[in-house]
C-alpha positions in Angstrom: 0.3 0.0 0.0 1.3 3.4 -0.9 0.9 6.5 1.6 1.9 10.0 1.0 5.2 11.2 2.9 4.7 11.8 6.1 7.3 13.9 7.8 8.0 13.7 11.1 10.1 16.0 13.5 11.3 14.9 16.6 10.1 16.7 19.7 13.0 19.0 21.2 12.6 20.6 24.3 13.6 24.0 22.7 10.5 23.8 21.2 8.4 22.5 24.3 9.8 25.4 26.4 8.7 28.2 23.0 5.1 27.0 21.9 2.3 25.5 23.5 0.7 22.9 22.0 -2.8 25.2 20.9 -0.5 27.6 19.7 -0.5 27.6 15.5 2.9 27.4 13.4 3.0 30.9 11.3 1.4 31.5 8.2 3.5 30.9 5.3 3.9 33.7 3.4 2.0 34.0 -0.3 2.7 31.1 -2.5 4.6 31.6 -5.6 3.7 29.0 -7.3 0.0 29.9 -7.6 -1.6 28.3 -4.4 -4.1 29.9 -1.6 -2.4 33.1 0.1 -2.1 32.1 3.9 -2.0 27.7 4.7 -2.3 27.1 8.2 -0.4 24.6 10.2 -1.2 23.1 12.9 1.0 20.4 15.8 0.4 17.5 16.0 2.0 15.8 18.8 2.1 12.0 19.0 2.7 9.7 21.5 3.8 6.2 20.2 4.2 2.9 22.1 5.2 -0.7 21.7 3.1 -3.5 23.1 4.4 -6.9 24.1 3.8 -8.8 21.0 5.3 -5.7 18.8 2.1 -4.0 17.7 2.6 0.2 17.6 -0.1 2.0 19.3 0.1 5.9 19.2 -2.1 8.4 20.5 -2.2 12.6 20.1 -1.2 14.5 23.0 -3.1 17.6 22.0 -6.4 16.6 21.0 -8.7 14.1 22.5 -9.6 10.5 20.9 -7.6 10.3 17.9 -5.8 7.1 17.9 -4.0 4.7 15.7 -2.4 1.5 16.0 -0.6 -1.2 13.2 2.8 -3.2 12.6 4.8 -0.1 11.8 5.4 3.5 12.2 4.5 4.9 9.2 1.4 3.4 8.9 0.4 4.5 12.5 1.3 8.2 11.6 -0.8 8.1 8.6 -3.3 7.0 10.1 -3.1 9.6 13.0 -2.3 12.5 10.6 -5.7 11.8 8.4 -7.6 11.9 11.4 -6.3 15.3 13.4 -6.4 16.9 9.8 -10.3 15.4 9.9 -11.2 16.8 13.2 -9.4 20.0 12.9 -10.9 20.7 9.1 -14.8 19.8 10.4 -14.1 22.2 13.8 -13.0 25.0 11.6 -16.2 24.5 9.1 -18.1 24.7 12.0 -16.8 27.7 13.7 -16.2 25.1 16.6 -13.3 25.8 18.9 -10.5 23.2 18.8 -10.9 21.4 22.0 -7.0 21.4 22.6 -5.9 19.2 25.4 -3.7 22.1 28.4 -1.7 20.8 29.1 -0.8 17.9 26.8 0.0 14.3 27.7 3.2 13.4 28.5 5.4 10.3 27.4 5.9 7.7 29.8 8.0 4.7 30.4 8.4 3.3 26.9 6.8 5.7 25.3 8.4 8.6 22.8 7.2 11.2 21.1 6.9 12.7 17.3 6.0 16.4 16.2 4.1 16.9 13.0 3.4 19.8 11.6 -0.1 19.3 9.8 -0.9 21.5 6.7 -4.9 22.1 6.0 
């Protein structure tokens, strides 16, 4: 099964100090390729863990009820980013507030984090 590229930026302590989970990343400048003049970007913070059977479980740390599981990280992150994008898009279109989790969930023992910028 072929998936579009998912770019993952490991979350650093520097990002934790300077950016809240509910903050949008800066709006990109006017596109030079004829695209939209502004592209909203949202932070998707994912916490991952492997179970004893080797399956990978992922959950979004800064929004409720977005989870996925699979055998490889790429598939789990692909599912989570699709769910995240769909949820954000739905809240924006219906003019509802985005229910950011504050404070965000933290990775526990045996878990690790990924930071994924999501462009709508």
